[in-house]
FIBANU-637033 format. One record per atom (N, C-alpha, C): atom name; z, x, y. Coordinates in Angstrom, 3 decimals, always signed. Example, Ala and Ser with C-alpha at 12.3 -4.5 7.8 and 13.67 -1.06 7.14 Angstrom:
REM FIBANU-637033
at:up:east:north
N:+7.800:+13.190:-5.690
CA:+7.800:+12.300:-4.500
C:+7.800:+13.200:-3.300
N:+7.080:+12.850:-2.250
CA:+7.140:+13.670:-1.060
C:+7.870:+12.900:+0.030
***
This chain:
REM FIBANU-637033
at:up:east:north
N:+0.000:+0.856:-1.187
CA:+0.000:+0.000:+0.000
C:+0.000:+0.892:+1.237
N:-0.871:+0.603:+2.155
CA:-0.971:+1.408:+3.371
C:+0.151:+1.047:+4.332
N:+0.329:+1.887:+5.320
CA:+1.324:+1.625:+6.357
C:+1.002:+0.330:+7.089
N:-0.270:+0.082:+7.345
CA:-0.678:-1.152:+8.032
C:-0.268:-2.373:+7.206
N:-0.538:-2.327:+5.895
CA:-0.149:-3.444:+5.034
C:+1.366:-3.624:+5.018
N:+2.098:-2.518:+5.010
CA:+3.560:-2.596:+5.024
C:+4.053:-3.247:+6.312
N:+3.448:-2.881:+7.431
CA:+3.832:-3.478:+8.717
C:+3.496:-4.972:+8.720
N:+2.319:-5.314:+8.209
CA:+1.929:-6.724:+8.152
C:+2.897:-7.529:+7.276
N:+3.260:-6.986:+6.135
CA:+4.209:-7.674:+5.247
C:+5.573:-7.816:+5.917
N:+6.000:-6.765:+6.631
CA:+7.284:-6.827:+7.337
C:+7.259:-7.885:+8.429
N:+6.180:-7.923:+9.203
CA:+6.058:-8.955:+10.248
C:+6.027:-10.355:+9.632
N:+5.349:-10.484:+8.513
CA:+5.272:-11.768:+7.822
C:+6.675:-12.205:+7.377
N:+7.399:-11.288:+6.766
CA:+8.757:-11.604:+6.312
C:+9.668:-11.941:+7.487
N:+9.563:-11.190:+8.569
CA:+10.396:-11.465:+9.746
C:+10.073:-12.828:+10.354
N:+8.801:-13.185:+10.403
CA:+8.422:-14.503:+10.904
C:+9.047:-15.611:+10.075
N:+9.033:-15.445:+8.756
CA:+9.626:-16.448:+7.868
C:+11.140:-16.505:+8.035
N:+11.767:-15.340:+8.170
CA:+13.219:-15.300:+8.344
C:+13.629:-15.995:+9.635
N:+12.911:-15.720:+10.707
CA:+13.241:-16.343:+11.998
C:+13.105:-17.852:+11.906
N:+11.982:-18.337:+11.384
CA:+11.735:-19.771:+11.348
C:+12.648:-20.481:+10.347
N:+12.617:-20.052:+9.104
CA:+13.398:-20.745:+8.072
C:+14.893:-20.515:+8.295
N:+15.276:-19.303:+8.653
CA:+16.685:-19.037:+8.933
C:+17.194:-19.837:+10.118
N:+16.366:-19.962:+11.129
CA:+16.754:-20.768:+12.294
C:+16.928:-22.228:+11.942
N:+16.037:-22.745:+11.100
CA:+16.183:-24.149:+10.676
C:+17.430:-24.322:+9.817
N:+17.707:-23.359:+8.942
CA:+18.907:-23.438:+8.120
C:+20.145:-23.481:+9.008
N:+20.201:-22.574:+9.979
CA:+21.326:-22.561:+10.913
C:+21.435:-23.890:+11.666
N:+20.313:-24.359:+12.199
CA:+20.327:-25.591:+12.991
C:+20.784:-26.788:+12.160
N:+20.278:-26.876:+10.942
CA:+20.527:-28.072:+10.122
C:+21.870:-28.011:+9.401
N:+22.228:-26.847:+8.913
CA:+23.422:-26.745:+8.075
C:+24.678:-26.308:+8.830
N:+24.520:-25.662:+9.977
CA:+25.673:-25.160:+10.712
C:+25.820:-25.861:+12.063
N:+24.786:-25.811:+12.880
CA:+24.870:-26.373:+14.229
C:+25.032:-27.882:+14.202
N:+24.188:-28.558:+13.439
CA:+24.211:-30.028:+13.408
C:+25.595:-30.582:+13.080
N:+26.214:-30.177:+11.968
CA:+27.538:-30.745:+11.687
C:+28.593:-30.318:+12.707
N:+28.393:-29.161:+13.333
CA:+29.372:-28.681:+14.304
C:+29.350:-29.491:+15.595
N:+28.181:-29.991:+15.986
CA:+28.090:-30.713:+17.259
C:+28.232:-32.232:+17.108
N:+28.214:-32.726:+15.884
CA:+28.265:-34.181:+15.689
C:+29.507:-34.825:+16.288
N:+30.604:-34.099:+16.385
CA:+31.836:-34.669:+16.937
C:+31.880:-34.601:+18.468
N:+30.924:-33.929:+19.072
CA:+30.929:-33.782:+20.535
C:+30.492:-35.076:+21.214
N:+30.889:-35.228:+22.445
CA:+30.447:-36.364:+23.256
C:+28.949:-36.221:+23.531
N:+28.223:-37.353:+23.604
CA:+26.764:-37.297:+23.767
C:+26.253:-36.387:+24.887
N:+26.826:-36.417:+26.095
CA:+26.249:-35.537:+27.126
C:+26.303:-34.054:+26.733
N:+27.412:-33.630:+26.169
CA:+27.563:-32.221:+25.795
C:+26.697:-31.890:+24.579
N:+26.746:-32.766:+23.584
CA:+25.996:-32.540:+22.349
C:+24.494:-32.497:+22.617
N:+23.974:-33.491:+23.314
CA:+22.540:-33.588:+23.538
C:+22.040:-32.492:+24.477
N:+22.850:-32.127:+25.473
CA:+22.474:-31.017:+26.360
C:+22.424:-29.701:+25.592
N:+23.414:-29.483:+24.731
CA:+23.427:-28.269:+23.926
C:+22.222:-28.224:+22.992
N:+21.947:-29.322:+22.309
CA:+20.809:-29.347:+21.390
C:+19.492:-29.143:+22.124
N:+19.348:-29.719:+23.303
CA:+18.123:-29.521:+24.085
C:+17.942:-28.041:+24.433
N:+19.034:-27.379:+24.819
CA:+18.955:-25.953:+25.149
C:+18.636:-25.122:+23.906
N:+19.256:-25.455:+22.789
CA:+19.007:-24.731:+21.536
C:+17.556:-24.924:+21.099
N:+17.077:-26.170:+21.101
CA:+15.700:-26.445:+20.681
C:+14.716:-25.692:+21.566
N:+14.948:-25.712:+22.874
CA:+14.023:-25.048:+23.803
C:+13.883:-23.571:+23.445
N:+14.995:-22.912:+23.214
CA:+14.948:-21.481:+22.886
C:+14.386:-21.237:+21.487
N:+14.817:-22.049:+20.520
CA:+14.373:-21.855:+19.144
C:+12.881:-22.123:+19.001
N:+12.385:-23.167:+19.659
CA:+10.970:-23.513:+19.518
C:+10.061:-22.426:+20.073
N:+10.508:-21.662:+21.050
CA:+9.726:-20.520:+21.538
C:+9.544:-19.512:+20.404
N:+10.601:-19.245:+19.668
CA:+10.527:-18.314:+18.537
C:+9.651:-18.877:+17.421
N:+9.740:-20.179:+17.195
CA:+8.917:-20.782:+16.138
C:+7.445:-20.684:+16.511
N:+7.093:-20.878:+17.774
CA:+5.696:-20.719:+18.185
C:+5.195:-19.324:+17.834
N:+6.025:-18.316:+18.039
CA:+5.633:-16.958:+17.658
C:+5.407:-16.871:+16.151
N:+6.312:-17.464:+15.387
CA:+6.172:-17.447:+13.929
C:+4.919:-18.193:+13.481
N:+4.598:-19.285:+14.169
CA:+3.417:-20.084:+13.829
C:+2.132:-19.270:+14.012
N:+2.161:-18.293:+14.885
CA:+1.001:-17.403:+15.067
C:+1.077:-16.228:+14.092
N:+2.225:-15.580:+14.029
CA:+2.377:-14.373:+13.221
C:+2.197:-14.650:+11.727
N:+2.777:-15.727:+11.222
CA:+2.724:-15.980:+9.778
C:+1.302:-16.177:+9.244
N:+0.492:-17.065:+9.814
CA:-0.871:-17.188:+9.269
C:-1.712:-15.922:+9.470
N:-1.594:-15.290:+10.629
CA:-2.402:-14.095:+10.881
C:-2.053:-13.009:+9.874
N:-0.787:-12.683:+9.749
CA:-0.396:-11.627:+8.812
C:-0.668:-12.054:+7.374
N:-0.414:-13.319:+7.070
CA:-0.644:-13.805:+5.711
C:-2.095:-13.692:+5.285
N:-2.999:-14.104:+6.138
CA:-4.422:-14.058:+5.772
C:-4.974:-12.636:+5.772
N:-4.496:-11.785:+6.681
CA:-4.941:-10.387:+6.646
C:-4.496:-9.758:+5.326
N:-3.252:-9.981:+4.935
CA:-2.758:-9.441:+3.661
C:-3.509:-10.066:+2.488
N:-3.760:-11.367:+2.548
CA:-4.483:-12.049:+1.475
C:-5.832:-11.381:+1.217
N:-6.553:-11.088:+2.275
CA:-7.883:-10.494:+2.103
C:-7.826:-8.982:+1.872
N:-6.798:-8.314:+2.408
CA:-6.690:-6.864:+2.223
C:-6.157:-6.500:+0.837
N:-5.182:-7.242:+0.330
CA:-4.545:-6.884:-0.939
C:-5.053:-7.664:-2.136
N:-5.457:-8.906:-1.896
CA:-5.854:-9.767:-3.018
C:-7.355:-10.038:-3.049
N:-8.085:-9.481:-2.121
CA:-9.527:-9.725:-2.013
C:-9.844:-11.201:-1.840
N:-9.026:-11.891:-1.097
CA:-9.278:-13.298:-0.792
C:-8.570:-14.256:-1.733
N:-8.932:-15.509:-1.609
CA:-8.277:-16.575:-2.368
C:-8.465:-16.432:-3.873
N:-9.619:-15.968:-4.292
CA:-9.904:-15.868:-5.729
C:-8.976:-14.879:-6.425
N:-8.520:-13.871:-5.701
CA:-7.646:-12.865:-6.300
C:-6.168:-13.174:-6.177
N:-5.835:-14.228:-5.468
CA:-4.424:-14.572:-5.234
C:-3.906:-15.480:-6.338
N:-2.633:-15.314:-6.651
CA:-1.995:-16.167:-7.645
C:-1.662:-17.537:-7.065
N:-1.242:-18.425:-7.946
CA:-0.882:-19.781:-7.524
C:+0.230:-19.806:-6.495
N:+1.145:-18.854:-6.582
CA:+2.251:-18.820:-5.620
C:+1.747:-18.568:-4.199
N:+0.670:-17.799:-4.053
CA:+0.095:-17.542:-2.724
C:-0.553:-18.820:-2.187
N:-1.258:-19.528:-3.058
CA:-1.876:-20.789:-2.643
C:-0.814:-21.809:-2.252
N:+0.268:-21.885:-3.023
CA:+1.373:-22.795:-2.702
C:+1.993:-22.415:-1.359
N:+2.238:-21.131:-1.169
CA:+2.859:-20.657:+0.062
C:+2.008:-21.003:+1.278
N:+0.711:-20.735:+1.212
CA:-0.120:-21.007:+2.393
C:-0.327:-22.502:+2.590
N:-0.389:-23.275:+1.522
CA:-0.522:-24.727:+1.672
C:+0.706:-25.340:+2.328
N:+1.884:-24.946:+1.850
CA:+3.125:-25.451:+2.447
C:+3.271:-24.982:+3.888
N:+2.820:-23.765:+4.162
CA:+2.908:-23.248:+5.529
C:+2.119:-24.120:+6.498
N:+0.923:-24.564:+6.099
CA:+0.119:-25.410:+6.991
C:+0.768:-26.778:+7.186
N:+1.425:-27.298:+6.156
CA:+2.154:-28.567:+6.309
C:+3.303:-28.369:+7.293
N:+4.014:-27.258:+7.146
CA:+5.128:-26.965:+8.059
C:+4.643:-26.814:+9.500
N:+3.542:-26.119:+9.675
CA:+2.996:-25.940:+11.025
C:+2.605:-27.290:+11.611
N:+1.958:-28.129:+10.814
CA:+1.550:-29.460:+11.291
C:+2.771:-30.286:+11.686
N:+3.819:-30.247:+10.876
CA:+5.043:-30.995:+11.211
C:+5.681:-30.463:+12.489
N:+5.708:-29.144:+12.636
CA:+6.276:-28.555:+13.844
C:+5.484:-28.969:+15.081
N:+4.166:-28.865:+15.012
CA:+3.323:-29.243:+16.153
C:+3.513:-30.724:+16.477
N:+3.560:-31.571:+15.435
CA:+3.808:-32.996:+15.667
C:+5.143:-33.199:+16.379
N:+6.183:-32.514:+15.928
CA:+7.509:-32.681:+16.524
C:+7.514:-32.230:+17.987
N:+6.894:-31.078:+18.249
CA:+6.912:-30.516:+19.601
C:+6.144:-31.388:+20.584
N:+5.091:-32.068:+20.105
CA:+4.309:-32.921:+20.996
C:+4.606:-34.401:+20.808
N:+5.423:-34.748:+19.808
CA:+5.781:-36.139:+19.537
C:+7.169:-36.476:+20.051
N:+8.192:-36.387:+19.202
CA:+9.525:-36.818:+19.627
C:+10.262:-35.846:+20.549
N:+9.888:-34.587:+20.572
CA:+10.628:-33.632:+21.397
C:+10.473:-33.856:+22.907
N:+9.270:-34.058:+23.452
CA:+9.164:-34.256:+24.910
C:+9.975:-35.445:+25.439
N:+9.940:-36.633:+24.789
CA:+10.780:-37.706:+25.323
C:+12.280:-37.402:+25.176
N:+12.651:-36.689:+24.128
CA:+14.053:-36.261:+23.983
C:+14.438:-35.363:+25.155
N:+13.594:-34.369:+25.421
CA:+13.855:-33.414:+26.500
C:+13.919:-34.120:+27.861
N:+12.977:-35.058:+28.092
CA:+12.980:-35.793:+29.370
C:+14.231:-36.656:+29.511
N:+14.634:-37.294:+28.421
CA:+15.828:-38.145:+28.463
C:+17.075:-37.310:+28.746
N:+17.173:-36.132:+28.144
CA:+18.323:-35.257:+28.417
C:+18.300:-34.830:+29.879
N:+17.129:-34.451:+30.395
CA:+17.013:-34.028:+31.802
C:+17.411:-35.147:+32.751
N:+17.132:-36.402:+32.357
CA:+17.479:-37.554:+33.194
C:+18.887:-38.067:+32.909
N:+19.603:-37.394:+32.019
CA:+20.949:-37.816:+31.600
C:+20.939:-39.228:+31.024
N:+19.845:-39.600:+30.395
CA:+19.738:-40.891:+29.706
C:+20.144:-40.649:+28.252
N:+21.445:-40.604:+28.018
CA:+21.982:-40.221:+26.709
C:+21.597:-41.180:+25.593
N:+21.615:-42.491:+25.815
CA:+21.190:-43.388:+24.733
C:+19.729:-43.166:+24.323
N:+18.859:-42.935:+25.304
CA:+17.450:-42.694:+24.998
C:+17.280:-41.354:+24.270
N:+17.973:-40.337:+24.724
CA:+17.904:-39.036:+24.060
C:+18.394:-39.154:+22.620
N:+19.472:-39.877:+22.424
CA:+20.029:-40.049:+21.077
C:+19.063:-40.783:+20.155
N:+18.226:-41.659:+20.708
CA:+17.242:-42.379:+19.879
C:+16.155:-41.459:+19.332
N:+15.835:-40.404:+20.051
CA:+14.787:-39.471:+19.609
C:+15.315:-38.390:+18.660
N:+16.595:-38.139:+18.704
CA:+17.165:-37.048:+17.918
C:+16.990:-37.213:+16.405
N:+17.150:-38.401:+15.816
CA:+16.983:-38.507:+14.354
C:+15.594:-38.085:+13.857
N:+14.536:-38.373:+14.608
CA:+13.188:-37.944:+14.181
C:+13.066:-36.428:+14.208
N:+13.628:-35.813:+15.233
CA:+13.601:-34.355:+15.323
C:+14.373:-33.756:+14.155
N:+15.554:-34.282:+13.905
CA:+16.381:-33.790:+12.796
C:+15.682:-33.977:+11.455
N:+15.040:-35.109:+11.272
CA:+14.347:-35.385:+10.007
C:+13.220:-34.377:+9.781
N:+12.457:-34.107:+10.823
CA:+11.357:-33.142:+10.698
C:+11.906:-31.754:+10.411
N:+12.968:-31.363:+11.089
CA:+13.570:-30.058:+10.826
C:+14.092:-30.012:+9.392
N:+14.703:-31.084:+8.919
CA:+15.195:-31.123:+7.543
C:+14.081:-31.008:+6.521
N:+12.990:-31.725:+6.745
CA:+11.837:-31.636:+5.834
C:+11.247:-30.224:+5.871
N:+11.100:-29.688:+7.075
CA:+10.546:-28.344:+7.193
C:+11.476:-27.296:+6.581
N:+12.775:-27.528:+6.652
CA:+13.706:-26.599:+6.018
C:+13.487:-26.573:+4.508
N:+13.372:-27.737:+3.897
CA:+13.129:-27.798:+2.451
C:+11.806:-27.120:+2.104
N:+10.759:-27.449:+2.848
CA:+9.452:-26.823:+2.606
C:+9.520:-25.311:+2.822
N:+10.249:-24.892:+3.848
CA:+10.390:-23.471:+4.140
C:+11.123:-22.726:+3.033
N:+12.166:-23.334:+2.490
CA:+12.894:-22.686:+1.391
C:+12.017:-22.573:+0.152
N:+11.251:-23.610:-0.129
CA:+10.313:-23.549:-1.264
C:+9.278:-22.456:-1.024
N:+8.792:-22.360:+0.198
CA:+7.792:-21.349:+0.545
C:+8.366:-19.936:+0.386
N:+9.608:-19.742:+0.810
CA:+10.247:-18.438:+0.652
C:+10.376:-18.073:-0.824
N:+10.777:-19.028:-1.642
CA:+10.877:-18.774:-3.088
C:+9.501:-18.441:-3.665
N:+8.491:-19.213:-3.276
CA:+7.132:-18.942:-3.768
C:+6.670:-17.557:-3.361
N:+6.913:-17.197:-2.110
CA:+6.458:-15.893:-1.618
C:+7.220:-14.729:-2.189
N:+8.512:-14.906:-2.438
CA:+9.312:-13.779:-2.919
C:+9.401:-13.672:-4.435
N:+9.398:-14.786:-5.126
CA:+9.576:-14.761:-6.586
C:+8.380:-15.271:-7.362
N:+7.430:-15.863:-6.667
CA:+6.302:-16.504:-7.341
C:+5.505:-15.603:-8.260
N:+5.336:-14.359:-7.896
CA:+4.541:-13.456:-8.743
C:+5.238:-13.138:-10.062
N:+6.555:-13.410:-10.121
CA:+7.304:-13.128:-11.352
C:+7.417:-14.334:-12.268
N:+6.981:-15.483:-11.783
CA:+7.098:-16.711:-12.587
C:+5.904:-16.903:-13.490
***
């Protein structure tokens, strides 16, 4: 493996760690921790967290496919040379990206606007859809990590 391939694999792994690890933290640690907070504090905190986290996810959404496809063609000679775990990983990745893009342009903007306007009931109405998408993406992300890290051994 060349140094370039090693760097690409490292960037790919880091992109996955940032995205999937961030969702794990948000869903399994942050969410239960803020549920007892009063709506203004809870929703303001979540809006700030989402704003910062989604910037990192946008980076991952670019880095993961670019590095993944370069490695796919450099190491596996394209799709024909890749195992089923690679096909599963890239298929799930596109579903995750689609869900993220839908969330960022669907329920997130009205949530963000409602928080900015201090309309707590309206903000709270949008939060379950955001949480559901993050939860689904977390499950898909964990499956993708298993496929990418252990799939060649199965």
